[in-house]
C-alpha positions as CSV (number, residue, x, y, z in Angstrom):
1,M,6.4,-5.4,29.7
2,K,8.3,-8.5,27.6
3,K,7.0,-9.6,24.3
4,T,6.7,-12.9,26.0
5,E,4.3,-11.6,28.4
6,L,1.8,-10.7,25.6
7,Q,-1.5,-12.8,25.1
8,T,-1.8,-14.2,21.6
9,P,-2.5,-13.8,18.8
10,A,-1.1,-10.5,18.4
11,I,0.2,-8.3,15.8
12,L,3.7,-6.9,16.2
13,V,5.3,-4.0,14.6
14,D,9.3,-3.8,15.1
15,L,9.9,-0.3,15.9
16,D,13.5,0.1,14.9
17,V,12.8,-1.9,11.7
18,L,10.0,0.4,11.1
19,D,12.0,3.5,11.7
20,N,14.7,2.3,9.3
21,N,12.6,1.5,6.4
22,I,10.7,5.0,6.8
23,R,14.3,6.8,6.7
24,R,15.8,4.6,4.0
25,Y,13.0,5.1,1.2
26,Q,12.9,9.0,2.2
27,E,16.6,9.3,2.0
28,L,16.6,7.6,-1.5
29,C,13.7,9.9,-2.8
30,D,15.9,13.1,-1.2
31,K,18.9,12.0,-3.1
32,S,17.0,11.3,-6.2
33,G,14.9,14.4,-6.0
34,K,11.7,12.6,-5.8
35,R,8.9,13.5,-4.0
36,L,7.5,10.8,-1.7
37,W,3.9,10.5,-1.1
38,P,3.4,7.0,0.3
39,M,0.4,4.7,0.1
40,V,-1.6,5.1,3.4
41,K,-3.8,1.7,2.9
42,T,-0.8,-0.3,4.1
43,H,-1.1,0.9,7.7
44,K,-3.9,3.3,7.9
45,S,-2.7,5.0,11.0
46,T,-2.0,8.7,11.8
47,E,0.9,7.9,13.9
48,M,2.7,6.2,10.9
49,I,1.6,9.4,9.0
50,D,3.5,11.6,11.4
51,M,6.6,9.2,11.4
52,Q,6.4,9.7,7.2
53,L,5.9,13.3,7.6
54,A,8.7,13.6,10.1
55,A,11.1,11.9,7.7
56,G,10.1,14.3,5.0
57,A,7.2,13.0,3.0
58,D,4.9,15.8,1.8
59,G,2.0,14.1,0.7
60,F,-0.1,10.8,0.5
61,L,-1.8,8.4,-1.6
62,C,-5.1,6.8,-0.4
63,G,-7.0,3.9,-1.1
64,T,-10.3,4.9,0.4
65,L,-11.9,8.1,0.9
66,D,-12.2,7.9,4.5
67,E,-8.0,7.9,4.4
68,C,-8.2,11.1,2.6
69,E,-10.8,12.4,5.1
70,G,-8.7,11.3,8.0
71,L,-5.4,12.8,6.5
72,C,-7.3,16.2,5.8
73,A,-8.4,16.3,9.3
74,H,-5.0,15.5,10.3
75,G,-3.9,18.8,8.7
76,V,-2.2,16.9,5.6
77,R,-2.1,19.4,2.7
78,N,-1.3,16.9,-0.3
79,I,-3.6,14.1,-0.7
80,M,-4.2,11.9,-3.7
81,Y,-7.0,9.6,-4.3
82,A,-6.1,6.5,-5.9
83,Y,-9.2,5.9,-8.2
84,P,-12.3,7.5,-9.8
85,V,-15.7,8.0,-8.1
86,A,-19.0,7.6,-9.8
87,S,-21.8,7.8,-6.8
88,D,-23.7,11.0,-5.5
89,V,-22.0,10.6,-2.1
90,N,-18.6,10.0,-3.2
91,I,-18.6,12.9,-5.2
92,R,-19.8,15.2,-2.4
93,R,-17.2,13.7,-0.5
94,V,-14.4,14.7,-2.9
95,I,-15.8,18.3,-3.4
96,E,-15.7,18.8,0.4
97,L,-12.1,17.4,0.1
98,A,-11.1,19.9,-2.5
99,K,-12.3,22.8,-0.8
100,K,-9.9,21.9,2.4
101,C,-6.6,20.7,0.7
102,F,-4.5,20.2,-2.5
103,F,-6.6,17.0,-3.3
104,V,-6.0,15.3,-6.2
105,I,-8.2,12.7,-7.9
106,R,-7.3,10.1,-10.6
107,I,-9.4,9.7,-13.9
108,D,-10.0,7.0,-16.9
109,S,-13.2,7.8,-18.3
110,F,-14.8,10.8,-19.6
111,E,-18.2,9.8,-18.0
112,A,-16.8,9.8,-14.2
113,A,-14.9,13.1,-15.0
114,D,-18.0,14.5,-16.5
115,L,-20.2,13.3,-13.4
116,L,-17.7,14.9,-11.0
117,N,-17.4,18.1,-13.2
118,A,-21.2,18.8,-12.9
119,A,-21.1,18.4,-9.4
120,A,-18.0,20.5,-8.7
121,F,-19.3,23.5,-11.5
122,K,-22.3,23.8,-9.3
123,A,-20.6,23.6,-6.2
124,G,-18.1,26.3,-7.3
125,V,-15.0,24.1,-6.8
126,K,-12.1,23.2,-8.9
127,I,-11.0,19.4,-8.6
128,N,-7.6,18.5,-9.6
129,Y,-6.7,15.2,-11.2
130,T,-4.4,13.3,-13.1
131,I,-4.9,10.7,-15.9
132,I,-4.7,7.0,-14.8
133,I,-1.9,5.3,-17.4
134,D,-2.4,1.7,-17.9
135,S,1.5,0.2,-17.3
136,G,0.4,-3.4,-17.7
137,L,-1.7,-4.3,-14.7
138,H,-5.1,-3.9,-17.1
139,R,-7.3,-2.5,-14.3
140,F,-7.6,1.1,-14.5
141,G,-6.1,3.3,-17.0
142,I,-5.8,5.0,-20.6
143,E,-3.3,3.3,-23.2
144,P,0.0,5.6,-22.9
145,G,-0.2,6.4,-26.6
146,K,-3.9,7.7,-26.3
147,A,-3.2,10.0,-23.2
148,A,-3.2,13.2,-25.1
149,S,-6.5,12.5,-27.1
150,F,-8.1,11.6,-23.9
151,A,-6.9,14.7,-22.1
152,D,-8.3,16.6,-25.2
153,S,-11.8,15.2,-24.6
154,L,-11.6,16.5,-21.1
155,K,-11.0,20.0,-22.1
156,G,-14.5,21.2,-21.8
157,L,-15.0,20.2,-18.2
158,D,-14.3,23.4,-16.9
159,A,-14.5,22.6,-13.3
160,M,-11.6,20.0,-13.6
161,V,-7.8,21.0,-13.8
162,F,-5.6,18.6,-15.2
163,K,-2.5,18.0,-13.2
164,G,-0.6,15.4,-14.8
165,I,-0.4,11.4,-15.0
166,S,-0.4,8.4,-12.9
167,T,0.0,4.8,-12.9
168,H,0.4,1.7,-10.7
169,P,2.6,-1.1,-11.7
170,G,0.9,-3.7,-9.6
171,H,1.4,-6.5,-12.1
172,V,4.9,-6.7,-10.4
173,Y,3.3,-8.7,-8.0
174,S,3.2,-11.8,-10.7
175,A,6.8,-11.8,-10.3
176,V,8.1,-15.0,-9.1
177,R,12.0,-14.1,-9.0
178,H,14.0,-10.8,-8.2
179,D,15.4,-10.7,-11.8
180,E,12.0,-10.7,-13.2
181,V,11.1,-7.2,-11.4
182,Q,13.3,-5.2,-13.8
183,R,10.8,-5.9,-16.9
184,F,7.9,-4.5,-14.7
185,V,10.0,-1.4,-14.0
186,E,10.5,-0.9,-17.7
187,D,6.5,-1.1,-18.3
188,E,6.0,1.5,-15.6
189,R,8.9,3.9,-17.0
190,N,7.8,3.2,-20.8
191,A,4.4,3.8,-20.3
192,L,4.7,7.1,-18.4
193,G,7.5,8.2,-20.6
194,T,5.3,7.5,-23.9
195,A,2.1,9.5,-22.3
196,A,4.4,12.4,-21.0
197,T,5.8,12.7,-24.5
198,E,2.3,12.7,-26.1
199,L,1.2,15.0,-23.8
200,R,3.7,17.4,-23.8
201,A,4.0,17.4,-27.8
202,A,0.0,18.4,-27.5
203,G,0.8,21.3,-25.3
204,Y,-0.1,20.1,-21.7
205,E,2.3,20.9,-18.7
206,L,2.6,18.0,-16.5
207,E,3.1,19.0,-12.8
208,L,2.8,15.7,-11.3
209,I,4.0,12.2,-12.7
210,T,3.4,9.8,-10.4
211,T,3.6,6.0,-9.8
212,G,4.6,3.5,-6.9
213,S,4.8,-0.1,-5.7
214,T,7.6,-1.3,-3.1
215,P,9.2,-3.8,-5.6
216,T,9.7,-1.2,-8.4
217,F,10.6,1.4,-6.3
218,F,14.2,1.4,-6.5
219,G,14.3,1.1,-10.5
220,S,11.9,4.1,-10.8
221,L,14.1,6.6,-8.8
222,A,16.3,7.1,-11.8
223,D,13.7,7.9,-14.2
224,E,13.5,11.6,-15.5
225,N,9.8,11.8,-16.2
226,I,8.8,10.4,-12.4
227,N,8.5,13.1,-10.0
228,V,6.4,11.5,-7.1
229,L,6.6,8.1,-6.0
230,H,4.3,6.0,-4.1
231,P,5.1,2.9,-2.2
232,G,3.3,1.5,0.6
233,N,4.3,-1.9,1.7
234,Y,8.0,-0.7,2.3
235,V,7.2,0.4,5.9
236,F,6.3,-3.3,7.0
237,N,7.6,-5.6,4.1
238,D,6.1,-9.0,4.3
239,Y,6.5,-12.5,2.8
240,I,5.7,-11.4,-1.0
241,Q,8.4,-9.0,-0.8
242,L,11.0,-11.7,0.6
243,S,9.7,-14.1,-2.2
244,I,10.9,-11.8,-4.9
245,E,14.0,-10.2,-2.9
246,A,12.6,-7.0,-2.6
247,A,13.2,-6.8,0.9
248,R,15.3,-9.1,3.5
249,E,13.9,-10.6,6.7
250,S,15.6,-7.9,8.6
251,E,13.6,-5.4,6.9
252,C,10.5,-7.1,7.8
253,S,8.7,-5.0,10.7
254,L,5.5,-6.5,10.8
255,S,4.7,-10.0,12.3
256,V,1.9,-12.2,13.8
257,Y,2.9,-13.5,17.2
258,A,1.4,-16.8,18.3
259,T,1.6,-19.8,20.4
260,V,1.9,-23.3,19.5
261,I,-1.0,-24.9,21.0
262,S,-1.6,-28.4,19.5
263,H,0.6,-31.3,18.1
264,P,-1.8,-33.9,16.5
265,S,0.6,-35.6,14.4
266,P,4.4,-36.0,13.8
267,E,4.2,-33.5,11.1
268,V,1.7,-31.4,12.0
269,F,1.5,-28.4,14.5
270,I,-1.3,-25.9,15.3
271,C,-1.0,-22.0,16.4
272,D,-3.7,-19.9,17.6
273,A,-3.3,-17.5,14.9
274,G,-5.8,-18.0,11.7
275,S,-7.1,-16.3,8.6
276,K,-8.4,-13.2,11.1
277,C,-4.6,-12.5,11.7
278,L,-2.7,-13.4,8.6
279,G,-5.4,-12.9,6.0
280,L,-5.6,-15.2,3.1
281,D,-3.7,-13.7,0.4
282,K,-1.1,-15.6,-1.6
283,G,-0.1,-13.0,-3.8
284,A,-2.2,-10.1,-5.2
285,H,-1.6,-10.9,-9.0
286,G,-0.8,-14.5,-9.3
287,N,2.6,-14.9,-7.4
288,T,3.2,-18.5,-7.2
289,S,6.5,-18.1,-5.4
290,I,4.5,-18.0,-2.1
291,K,4.5,-21.1,-0.1
292,G,1.6,-21.3,2.4
293,H,0.2,-18.3,4.3
294,G,3.4,-16.6,6.0
295,Y,7.0,-17.3,6.6
296,V,7.7,-18.6,10.3
297,K,10.9,-16.6,11.5
298,G,13.7,-18.8,12.8
299,H,11.7,-21.8,11.5
300,P,12.6,-22.3,7.6
301,E,11.5,-26.2,8.0
302,L,7.7,-24.9,8.8
303,V,5.0,-24.1,6.2
304,V,1.7,-22.3,7.2
305,D,-0.1,-24.6,5.1
306,T,-3.8,-24.3,6.0
307,L,-6.0,-21.2,8.3
308,S,-9.1,-21.5,9.8
309,E,-10.5,-18.3,11.3
310,E,-8.6,-18.4,14.5
311,V,-6.0,-20.9,14.1
312,G,-3.2,-22.2,11.5
313,K,-1.8,-25.4,10.7
314,L,1.7,-25.7,10.4
315,Y,3.5,-28.6,8.3
316,V,6.9,-29.8,9.2
317,H,9.3,-30.4,6.3
318,G,12.3,-32.5,7.8
319,S,12.8,-32.0,11.7
320,T,12.1,-29.3,14.0
321,T,12.4,-28.4,17.7
322,L,9.3,-26.9,17.8
323,K,7.0,-27.9,20.8
324,I,3.6,-27.2,22.3
325,G,3.6,-24.0,24.3
326,D,6.5,-22.4,22.0
327,K,5.7,-18.8,20.8
328,I,6.4,-17.9,16.9
329,E,6.5,-15.0,15.0
330,I,5.0,-15.2,11.4
331,I,5.7,-12.8,8.6
332,P,2.6,-12.6,6.9
333,N,2.0,-13.0,2.9
334,H,0.6,-9.4,2.7
335,A,1.0,-7.1,5.7
336,C,-1.4,-4.4,4.7
337,S,-4.2,-7.1,5.0
338,S,-2.8,-8.0,8.5
339,A,-2.6,-4.6,9.4
340,N,-6.3,-3.7,8.3
341,L,-7.4,-6.7,10.7
342,T,-6.7,-5.3,14.0
343,K,-7.6,-2.1,15.9
344,Y,-3.7,-1.4,16.7
345,L,-0.3,-2.8,16.4
346,I,2.0,-3.7,19.4
347,G,5.0,-1.6,18.9
348,C,8.1,-3.7,20.3
349,R,11.9,-2.6,20.5
350,G,13.9,-6.0,20.8
351,D,11.7,-8.2,23.4
352,E,10.5,-4.9,25.3
353,V,7.1,-3.9,24.5
354,E,7.2,-0.1,24.1
355,K,3.6,1.4,22.9
356,L,0.3,0.3,21.0
357,I,-0.1,2.1,17.6
358,E,-3.8,2.6,16.7
359,I,-5.0,1.7,13.5
360,D,-7.4,4.6,13.5
361,M,-8.2,5.0,9.5
362,R,-9.8,1.5,8.8
363,G,-13.7,2.2,9.8
364,N,-16.2,2.7,7.4
365,S,-17.4,6.5,7.4
366,T,-21.0,5.5,7.1
367,S,-21.2,5.2,10.7
368,K,-20.9,8.7,11.2
369,N,-24.5,9.0,9.9
370,F,-25.9,7.1,12.6
371,S,-24.1,9.0,15.4
């Protein structure tokens, strides 16, 4: 099937670009002596997990326990969950995961650790954990200089096993220019360096020092402390990455395929892809360099200005060759959101449709209780 024969809207992935992105990041990690544990929430697909494993990834970071359980069932050995847990249900899920694989959870409070420890002790299970270090996002985490004292506070929790430290420099997404990214790399490296120094001085061994975001990935490769990197968006890249020059258009593998269906005024066109394909994200943490809701490939004169659920309004700045019936490809602002809005991606090589890639980790596991 030719791409032009597809019904629209559709969410496409260029398989050649996807292959290149996966291979490139793995090769850079291998060359730098780092382990690559990609973030799964970007694609939520076991097929892409297999691609990353085949390239050399030996573990993964997950944004949901559904993802963790899916990876474990798929036979993945090293699994890290990005957040603490505090509910009884999720504590039980963590305990079951810890029985089946090398599972690591992240902690930033005594209270959450104590809840998990009590349940794990009762179940006769040990829970591996890393301490979350705040490197500037101010969402989760301990101040770098307080890492050792926080670790000391957890010493009495016999079912908890300290493995190291983790951070996420997500505040890099507030950058609006490429030359600003280095400042966030320095935040990331300095925070982990300070915490590692404090902990080692207090007698702790750090098996894992983990961090990751796609924009800071390149600046983190040379850091002597970091040994595990967690980029996620790199498999797709998107308009946010383009806006800060963390990727080029030729490195963006995911796009939304749409048809121009209306031309209500000289400066306005309507396409058949809306917020249920593109999402409404304009930058996770305040990125003001984003214009509209995506980048229309081959049409820099167009801005995806507003979205309804099923359609998008395109504004023309200057002149355009666009007409009703034309097909367009839109690189979304945030590819992770678009991938999560579909059951499958349509894998293409050039103009040929090759296969479907199922997004099989996005369901809510609560449904299992009703089966």
